[in-house]
LOTOR-218302 format. One line per field, with one value per residue (C-alpha): residue in three letters; chain; residue number from 1; x, y, z. Coordinates in steps of 0.02 Angstrom, whole numbers. Each point is the difference from the previous one (the first is absolute). Example, Ala and Ser with C-alpha at 12.3 -4.5 7.8 and 13.67 -1.06 7.14 Angstrom:
BEGIN
type = (Ala Ser)
mol = (A A)
seq = (1 2)
x = (615 69)
y = (-225 172)
z = (390 -33)
//
This chain:
BEGIN
type = (Met Asp Leu Leu Ala Asp Ala Leu Leu Val Ile Cys Gln Ala Val Lys Thr Leu Ser Ser Thr Thr Cys Lys Ile Val Arg Lys Pro Gln Asp Gln Lys Ile Leu Met Asn Asn Gln Tyr Glu Asp Met Gln Asp Glu Ile Glu Arg Leu Leu Ala Arg Tyr Arg Ser Lys Trp Gln Leu Thr Ala Leu Ala Trp Leu Asp Tyr Asp Asp Ile Ser Gln Leu Ile Arg Ala His Ile Tyr Lys Lys Trp His Leu Trp Asp Gln Lys Arg Pro Phe Ala Pro Trp Cys Ala Arg Leu Ile Tyr Asn Gln Ile Arg Asn Gln Ile Arg Asn His Tyr Gly Asn Phe Ala Lys Pro Cys Leu Lys Cys Ser His Tyr Met Gly Gly Glu Glu Cys Ser Leu Asn Lys Ser Gly Asn Ile Ser Ala Glu Cys Gly Leu Tyr Ala Lys Trp Lys Lys Lys Lys Glu Lys Ala Tyr Asn Leu Lys Leu Pro Leu Ser Leu Asp Pro Ala Val Ser Ile Gly Glu Thr Cys Ile Lys Glu Gly Ile Asp Tyr Glu Glu Lys Thr Gly Thr Leu His Lys Leu Ile Ile Asn Lys Ile Thr Asn Glu Lys Gln Lys Glu Ile Tyr Lys Met Ile Tyr Val Asp His Cys Ser Asp Gln Glu Val Ala Glu Lys Phe Gly Phe Lys Gln Asp Lys Lys Asn Arg Lys Thr Pro Arg Tyr Lys Gln Leu Asn Asn Leu Lys Lys Lys Phe Tyr Glu Ile Gly Lys Lys Ile Ile Glu Glu Glu Asp Leu Ile)
mol = (A A A A A A A A A A A A A A A A A A A A A A A A A A A A A A A A A A A A A A A A A A A A A A A A A A A A A A A A A A A A A A A A A A A A A A A A A A A A A A A A A A A A A A A A A A A A A A A A A A A A A A A A A A A A A A A A A A A A A A A A A A A A A A A A A A A A A A A A A A A A A A A A A A A A A A A A A A A A A A A A A A A A A A A A A A A A A A A A A A A A A A A A A A A A A A A A A A A A A A A A A A A A A A A A A A A A A A A A A A A A A A A A A A A A A A A A A A A A A A A A A A A A A A A A A A A A A A A A A A A A A)
seq = (1 2 3 4 5 6 7 8 9 10 11 12 13 14 15 16 17 18 19 20 21 22 23 24 25 26 27 28 29 30 31 32 33 34 35 36 37 38 39 40 41 42 43 44 45 46 47 48 49 50 51 52 53 54 55 56 57 58 59 60 61 62 63 64 65 66 67 68 69 70 71 72 73 74 75 76 77 78 79 80 81 82 83 84 85 86 87 88 89 90 91 92 93 94 95 96 97 98 99 100 101 102 103 104 105 106 107 108 109 110 111 112 113 114 115 116 117 118 119 120 121 122 123 124 125 126 127 128 129 130 131 132 133 134 135 136 137 138 139 140 141 142 143 144 145 146 147 148 149 150 151 152 153 154 155 156 157 158 159 160 161 162 163 164 165 166 167 168 169 170 171 172 173 174 175 176 177 178 179 180 181 182 183 184 185 186 187 188 189 190 191 192 193 194 195 196 197 198 199 200 201 202 203 204 205 206 207 208 209 210 211 212 213 214 215 216 217 218 219 220 221 222 223 224 225 226 227 228 229 230 231 232 233 234 235 236 237 238 239 240 241 242 243 244 245 246 247 248 249 250 251 252 253 254 255 256 257 258 259 260 261)
x = (5 137 75 -169 -19 180 -40 -159 87 141 -138 -92 166 30 -171 14 160 -61 -152 113 110 -157 -57 170 -2 -172 59 150 -81 -91 174 72 -149 41 178 -51 -114 155 -43 100 91 64 94 70 188 -20 -87 139 133 -83 -29 196 32 -92 63 119 -158 -50 108 -111 119 -52 -151 61 -158 -12 129 -3 -57 -159 -21 28 -135 -125 51 -33 -171 -35 64 -122 -139 28 35 -155 59 154 -44 96 21 131 170 -17 160 -44 -172 69 143 -120 -110 161 67 -168 -15 167 -39 -162 64 136 -117 -126 135 89 -60 -172 73 158 9 -85 172 83 -102 1 85 37 101 184 62 17 -118 16 -163 5 -184 -4 57 105 105 -57 -128 -139 -181 -2 -23 -177 40 132 -119 -127 132 59 -172 -70 154 155 -36 -43 159 103 -78 18 188 126 115 -53 48 32 168 23 -79 -31 -40 -40 152 117 32 76 176 145 108 -131 -33 -184 -15 68 -111 -154 34 19 -167 -75 51 -58 -175 -17 47 -137 -130 -75 -104 98 -114 25 183 0 -104 115 148 -87 -50 156 141 -43 -93 -149 -156 -164 -82 131 -24 -189 -5 111 -100 -169 -42 -143 12 -107 -57 -127 12 190 96 152 -2 -6 8 -71 69 178 -14 -45 155 113 -65 39 175 32 -47 117 139 -30 8 155 94 -53 63 158 155 7 90)
y = (-3 116 -34 44 161 53 -37 98 140 3 -3 144 110 -38 56 160 33 -40 111 148 -23 -3 170 75 -41 69 168 18 67 138 46 13 116 113 9 44 149 119 176 159 -14 -171 65 158 -54 -56 168 105 -97 41 185 3 -90 134 149 45 16 157 128 163 85 183 -24 69 -49 -180 -143 -181 -26 92 -100 -159 49 21 -157 -102 81 -50 -175 -20 69 -127 -155 -79 -7 -117 -179 -84 -154 102 63 162 94 21 72 118 64 38 107 84 42 71 101 82 27 87 103 73 41 82 105 50 -72 72 178 -12 82 -96 26 -142 -120 75 -62 175 43 32 23 155 136 -68 -67 -45 25 187 125 89 -168 29 -61 141 22 -40 -180 -20 -135 112 157 -108 -60 170 78 -150 -98 109 72 -163 -72 143 -31 -186 -2 118 -29 -51 -172 70 -35 194 119 192 130 149 33 -94 -182 -138 -5 -115 74 87 -32 -34 -38 177 89 -103 52 184 -16 -74 156 123 -79 -11 184 46 -88 120 -125 -94 -151 -15 20 -152 -101 40 -60 -170 -36 53 0 -140 -97 -42 -73 95 -107 44 191 -10 -96 133 153 -71 -4 -96 -136 12 -184 48 -125 -23 -150 83 125 185 154 149 132 -82 -17 192 48 -115 107 154 -62 -49 174 85 -115 21 193 -9 -108 127 136 -62 -59 -166 -94)
z = (3 38 -169 -84 99 -53 -191 13 79 -133 -135 78 11 -189 -42 97 -76 -180 35 52 -150 -114 73 -27 -183 -31 78 -104 -148 99 68 -172 -54 150 -66 -174 66 27 65 -36 161 -36 -163 81 -9 -186 -38 81 -88 -169 40 37 -162 -108 104 -158 -102 86 -79 22 119 -57 119 168 94 -78 20 -19 181 -22 -171 94 126 -143 -85 162 23 -187 17 157 -102 -145 115 -53 -173 31 -45 141 -107 -97 61 93 -47 -188 40 133 -104 -149 120 71 -177 -64 151 -12 -186 42 137 -120 -133 132 77 -171 -151 10 14 -108 -170 -139 -96 101 -88 -172 -150 -52 165 -29 173 102 -72 -173 -103 -172 -28 31 -133 132 42 177 127 1 -12 -185 54 61 126 72 7 84 138 29 33 110 71 15 164 81 -84 92 160 -9 -45 96 -140 -173 -69 -178 -81 -15 116 -26 127 -101 -119 110 -27 138 -28 85 132 94 185 -11 187 44 -133 68 178 -53 -108 161 104 -123 -10 177 16 -119 93 126 105 134 -10 -186 20 119 -124 -145 112 36 -174 -105 135 108 -125 106 -72 -50 141 136 -44 -7 165 93 -69 3 -197 -47 -131 -154 -25 -129 -156 34 28 78 139 -53 109 -99 124 -14 -200 -7 115 -117 -153 101 39 -183 -65 128 -46 -192 25 97 -130 -133 103 79 -81 102 -144)
//
């Protein structure tokens, strides 16, 4: 009887072990499904690696208030927003790399391409100020596209870029030349503009934007400017934009009157 009891006990233990193993086998596919459902936080290290890899693609250094760290933050938000479009049966890196590359290209287009002279994409553009289409041989309002750009986009172009990206830049009758200390001249121009501004608050705003390279948001938060959100994808501060136009006109007048270069 003792032998029979021992045998029954062994059989019961074997059945219990087999039952437990079967349960584990049933749960495994569920566990695999959970692993396939990767969230944004699970892939952060890979996202950061890809962002670092594509840093060299951002070459629009003329924008003092926008660098690659700012662009990376925008790209992270975009990846998070588009996360549901990733087919997790496919590799993550190629999908994410394409998003990063496209966003860098879009940001360059939005901050420069949309405001740049149409000449840069024209087959008649000969470089510098030369144009084979116009009778004068120079870029001028003879060209309808250039005339339209000058009327509607030139001021926005000058506001967005502290220094033009064109191969040759003209300021009045004077062209940029080698051998000039532009940092010193820029510092002199800043001082002259600040001296022309009579309002102390506006002086501080000018310094924050053009000397300390603070963002519009930082300036707006400090001085309590309200954001204009009406039909706009990016933040805009009307008061700040009006001041920028005023600073631009002051600087333009000083350059025309003073012998800076």
